[in-house]
C-alpha positions in Angstrom: -28.5 21.9 17.1 -29.2 21.3 20.8 -30.9 18.4 22.6 -32.2 20.5 25.5 -35.1 22.7 24.4 -33.9 25.4 26.7 -30.5 25.5 25.1 -32.1 25.4 21.7 -34.3 28.4 22.5 -31.2 30.4 23.8 -29.3 29.6 20.6 -32.2 30.7 18.3 -32.7 33.9 20.3 -29.0 34.7 20.3 -28.8 34.2 16.5 -31.9 36.3 16.0 -30.5 39.2 18.0 -27.1 39.0 16.2 -28.9 39.0 12.8 -31.1 42.0 13.7 -28.1 43.9 15.2 -26.3 43.5 11.8 -29.4 44.7 9.9 -29.7 47.7 12.3 -26.0 48.6 11.8 -26.6 48.7 8.0 -29.5 51.1 8.4 -27.7 53.9 10.2 -29.5 57.2 10.0 -32.9 55.5 9.6 -35.3 54.2 12.3 -34.0 51.0 13.9 -35.4 47.7 12.8 -36.0 47.0 16.4 -38.5 49.9 16.6 -40.5 48.4 13.8 -40.5 44.6 14.0 -39.0 43.3 17.2 -41.2 42.7 20.2 -39.8 41.2 23.4 -42.6 40.0 25.7 -42.1 38.9 29.2 -44.9 36.3 29.7 -43.8 35.6 33.3 -40.6 35.4 35.2 -39.4 32.3 33.5 -40.9 32.4 30.0 -40.0 34.8 27.2 -41.3 35.1 23.6 -39.5 36.9 20.8 -41.5 37.7 17.7 -40.3 39.3 14.4 -42.9 39.4 11.7 -43.5 35.7 11.2 -40.8 34.2 13.4 -41.7 33.5 16.9 -39.5 31.9 19.5 -41.0 30.8 22.8 -38.9 29.7 25.7 -40.8 27.8 28.4 -42.7 25.1 26.5 -41.9 22.6 29.3 -43.7 24.8 31.7 -46.9 25.3 29.6 -50.0 23.4 30.8 -51.7 21.8 27.7 -55.1 22.7 29.2 -54.3 26.5 28.9 
């Protein structure tokens, strides 16, 4: 997929957003899937986590200290 972890995270997040947008479009008239399952958390200025009921993508593994 991608050799650089940062590029891989961007591709996974992009694909996740596109998939959820398609699901949301199919559910017009109902509450958005985003309002139920999607959580976008800003951990700090350079790290982002996207979670959707069992799938979690974390950008910034290269900046995480193993002692934390």
